[in-house]
C-alpha positions in Angstrom: 72.8 61.6 -18.2 71.2 64.8 -16.9 68.3 62.8 -15.5 70.8 60.8 -13.4 72.3 64.0 -12.0 68.8 65.4 -11.0 68.0 61.9 -9.4 71.3 61.9 -7.4 70.7 65.5 -6.3 67.2 64.6 -5.3 68.4 61.5 -3.3 71.2 63.7 -1.6 68.6 66.2 -0.3 67.1 63.4 1.8 70.5 62.1 3.3 72.1 65.5 3.6 74.1 65.9 6.7 74.0 69.0 9.0 76.7 70.9 6.7 75.5 70.5 3.1 78.5 72.0 1.6 80.7 69.7 3.4 78.6 66.6 2.5 78.8 67.4 -1.3 82.6 68.1 -1.0 83.1 64.9 0.8 81.2 63.0 -1.9 83.3 64.8 -4.7 86.4 64.0 -3.0 85.5 60.3 -2.3 84.9 59.7 -5.9 87.7 61.9 -7.3 90.3 59.2 -7.2 89.8 55.6 -8.8 90.8 52.6 -6.8 91.5 54.4 -3.6 89.9 53.9 -0.2 87.5 56.3 1.1 90.0 57.2 3.8 92.7 58.0 1.3 90.5 59.9 -1.1 88.8 62.2 1.5 92.3 62.7 3.3 94.1 63.8 0.1 91.0 65.5 -1.7 89.8 67.6 1.0 93.2 68.1 2.8 92.0 66.6 6.1 94.5 64.9 8.4 94.2 61.1 7.9 93.8 60.6 11.7 90.7 62.9 11.5 89.1 60.9 8.7 90.0 57.6 10.5 88.1 58.9 13.6 85.3 60.1 11.3 84.9 56.7 9.5 85.2 54.8 12.9 82.4 57.0 14.6 80.2 56.4 11.5 80.7 52.6 11.8 82.6 52.4 8.4 85.5 50.3 7.5 88.9 52.1 7.0 89.4 50.0 3.7 85.9 50.9 2.2 85.7 52.3 -1.1 83.3 55.2 -2.2 81.3 52.9 -4.5 80.4 50.7 -1.5 78.9 53.4 0.6 75.4 54.7 0.8 74.4 58.4 0.7 73.5 58.2 4.4 77.0 56.8 5.1 78.3 60.0 3.6 76.3 62.1 5.7 77.4 60.3 8.9 81.0 60.8 7.8 80.3 64.6 7.1 78.8 64.9 10.5 81.6 63.4 12.3 84.4 65.4 10.5 
């Protein structure tokens, strides 16, 4: 399990957004609730208004019905940069 964590961290470094802390918090929030859309997970997990998350997703070119497991790390970086 530990090599997987290091691999994920290594990959994340190459896709990190302008705000690294926000980037990792966003990923944690997105995966914190099973069977939820990224919109709902990020909104509730980070305490961000749903309208702000909707705008960030739209600006990033990501569907409002997308789930966390469907996104690439670069998608999370785009969302973080647009929040």
